[in-house]
N, C-alpha and C positions, 0 to 999 in steps of 0.2 A: 463401423462407426467412422464418420469423417472427422479428421483432426483439423482444427482451425489454426490459422497463423496466430501466434501469441501477440497480444496487444496490451500495452500498459498505458493507462491514462492517469495523469496527476490531476486530482480534483482540487480546485482552489480552496484553500483553508480546510482541506480534508484528506482522505486516504488516497492511496494508489489503487486504482481498479485494475486488476489483472484478469485478462480474458484469454481463454485458449489453454492448450496443453503446455503447461510449464511445470518445472520441478522447483519447489521452494525449499531452500535449505535453512535450517535454524543456525543460531550462532555457534553451535557445536559441530556443524557440518553434516548433521543427519537430516534426512528428508522429513519435511513436515507434511503430513497427510492433508490434502486440500479437500474441504468438505463439499465443494461444488466446482463447476466449470469456471464461474466468475467469482473472484474473491476480492475483498477490500483489505489492503494491508495498512496497518497503522503507521502514520508518519509523525504523530504528535508525541509518541512515547508514553502516553498515559492510559492506553487501553488495558483493561483487566484480562483480556484474552489474546494478548500478543502472540503471534504476529498479526492477528486479525484485528480489524477496526471494530470497536463497539460503540462508536458515536461520542466518546468522551471528548473528542476535539471540539465539539460544540459547547460543552459545559465549561471547558477551560479557555474558550475563545482562541484556539490555535489559529495562527495566521501564517500563511506562506509568504515568502518574499521572492522577488526576482533578484537572485544573487548576482547575475551577470550585470544587470543595470546598476546595482549597488557598487560593484567593483569598478565599473567605468566612471561612475559619478563621483 
């Protein structure tokens, strides 16, 4: 089986999409079993299945901001 270079994509107003062979650790330091090769990690904090995204960000109207632009302005 060929391993892919890990890739993380931050979705606007949504989760982090993680593709490839990565090891995800929980807040207790233990490995969290990944259900598939590409996973969506919650960024809004409201998912019922953390660390995975369950789409709740849409219901709560989670919005990402450009922190670098905010700090400069």
